[in-house]
N, C-alpha and C positions, 0 to 999 in steps of 0.2 A: 577296229573301232574301239577306242578307249571309253571307260565308264563316264568321262567327263564330257564326251561328246554324244553320249546317248540321251534321248529324250527321257526326262524323269530323274536324271541323276544330276545333283546339284554341282555347281562350279565350286571351287575352293570354299570350303566354309568360312574362311576368314575374309572371302571378297565382300566388298560393301558397294552400295550403289545410294544415289539420293532418291528418295522417295517422297520426301515432304511429310512423312507420318512419323509420329512418335515412337520410338523403339517399343516392339512388342504389341503394336496395333497394325490394322489393315483397312483398307476399304472394301465395303461390301460390293460384290460384282453386280448386284441388282440395282439397289438404290443409292450407293456410293457413301453410306454413312460410315464413319469411322468406328470399329468395334475392336474390342480385346477377344481375340480367338481362344476358345477353349479346347479345341483340336488344332493340331499342328497345320493341317491342310484345309482348315475351314477356309470356305470363300464367301459366305453369306452371314449376315448378322442375325438372322432369324430363320425359322422353319418356314415362314410365310415368304421371305424373299427367295429362298431356295426353290419352293414349289412354283413361284412365279417365273423365276429364271428357266426352269425346266419347261414351263409350258410354252414359253417363247422361244425355246431353242430346241426344237424337236430333233432337228438334224444332229445335234451334239449327242442326244441320246441314242441315235442310231449309229453314229461313230463310236460311242461307248460299248454298244454290243458288239460291233465288230472287232474292236480292240480287245475285248474281254475274250471273244472266241478264239482268236489266233493267239494271244498271251497264254490262256490256261493251256492250250495244247503244248506250246514250247516249254512252258513250267514243268508239266508232267512229264515231258521227255526228259528234260534236263535233270529233275530230281530223281527219276527213275535210273538214270546213269550212275548215280552215286552209289548205289547197291551192287552194280555190276562191275564198275571200273577198279582196277587196282593201279597203283601209281608207283613211280621209282623215286620220287622225290618231292620237295616243298613246292617248286615251281610249277610241276604238272598238277598237284593238288589245288594250288592256289587258282591256276586258270579256270578249273571246273567248278570250284566252289564260288568263285566271283560270278560265273555265269548264273550259277543257282540263285545266289544272292540278287542279281539283276532281275531275273524273271519272277522271283517270289515278290519282290518288292513292287514291280511293275503291276502284277495282278492285283495286289493288296491296294495300290494306289488307284487303279482303274475302278475297282469295286467302291472304294470310297469316294471317288470323284463322280462316277455316273451312277451308281446304284447304292447310294448310302442306306436307303431303308432296308435293302436285302441284307446288306453287310451288318447293319445294327441288329436286325431280327436274328440272324445267324448267331451273333454273340449273345444275345438276350437268351437264347435257347439253351446255352450251356449253363451248367451249376456254377455258382459264383467263383469257386476255385479254379476251375476249368477256364472260365472266361478271363480271369486275371492273368493266369499262364499264358494263354493264348495272346492277349494283348501286349504282355511282357516280350513273348517271343518276337512278334513283328517289331516291337519298339527296339530290342536288341539288334534286329537284322537291320534296322535303318541306322543304327550307330555304325555297324560294319560297312554299310553303303557309303555312308558320309565320310568316314575315315580312309577307307580302302584307297591306298595309293596316294593319299594326299599328306596324312600326319602320322600313319602309321604304316610300315612297310607290310606288303601283302602276306609275306611269309611269317610275320609276327602273330598272325591271328590264328594259325592252325599247326597242329602237331599230330604226329603218329600217336594213336592211342595205345593203351597198355596191349590189347590183342593185335594191333597192327604191328608193334614193335617185335612181336614174336613170330610173325609169319609174313612171307613176300606175298602171299596170295589173299590176304585180308582186304576187303573193299575199302574204297574211300570214305564210306559211310562210318566206318569204325574210327576215323580219325577224330580228334577233339578240338574244341575251342580253347585257345590259350587264356588264362586270366591276363588283364592288362592294367597298367597303370591309368589313373585319371588322364583324360586328355587335356590339353592346354586349350583354355576358352576365353582368355582375357581379351582377344580381339573381337570377340562377338558381342553383340548387344545384350543387355541382361535377359530379355525374354528368350532369346536363342540360347543363351547359356543354360537357362533352366531346362530348355526342352533337350539340349545335346547331353547335359548332365544326366537327366531321366533316362536317355537312351544307354547311356554308359553303364548306369546303375542296373537296368534291364539285362544289358548285356552279360554283366558279371553275375547276375542272379540265375538267369535262364539259359545262357549259352556257355559260358566259361566252365570247363571241365566236363561238359556235356559232349556226346558224340554229334558228328555233323548229321548223321542219319536220323537221329531222334529229333533234332531241331527241325529239319527240312520235311520229314514226314508229318510232324504235327502242323507246320505252317501250310504245306501243301494240301493235306486232308481237310483242313478247315476252308481254305480258299477253293478248292475243288466243290466242297459241299455248298458253299455260298453261291458260287457260280451256277452250279446246277439247279438250285432253288430259284435263280434269276432265269432260267430257260436255256442256259449254255449246255451244249452237249459236251459231257466228260468223256474224253477218249478212253478206250479199253486199257487196263493196265494202269492208269493214273491212279494216285493215292486217294482213296476215298473212305478208308477206315477212321472213324472217330475213336480217339483214346478214350478210355473210361477212367474216372476217378477211382 
């Protein structure tokens, strides 16, 4: 299954469709009002509409819990492999890293979609600098998800780190993200250009030149913590350590 065929992965970011809305706006899923989203995945024009939708769609909440349970387990297993796996070349590295990007962004999206209060509380509990680092890490990973295989060749994202270059037994977690040139955005509506540019800037700031292990441990630790606070059972061995400033 390719990323483009997986639920949650966007089609080509330059694909367009007719929605009848002004670029950068969307319709509230509860009341239908057109609004300017402050968050990329915002579905409602207000907290009141979000609460009303949740009350009327209780099965959606149950589906969200189920999706969160299995996706957290898969994420933990995949991220755990990064520290134990050695690779022989970029193609094998990209395959495993792509899977980790997929699961981390799926868990992040599931929490944001079905459990926004828990997600926001987990962020708010962090010191400001740590909160910004966490948010930028996920924003950078969304950039990877959106660009992977569409506009940037997968092998262009990663490279053997300094330690990996000296030893054939160094784990994949020691590989690093490559700095990248700005993406081509002219085919996107202005609002989407802003979002994709912010993703790119977050990638350059928090992923580029940093190790794969550092990025995914930070992301998985936060998501495991937020999921556990929401009642999800975190499997033994999954990343739970919260980094300190």
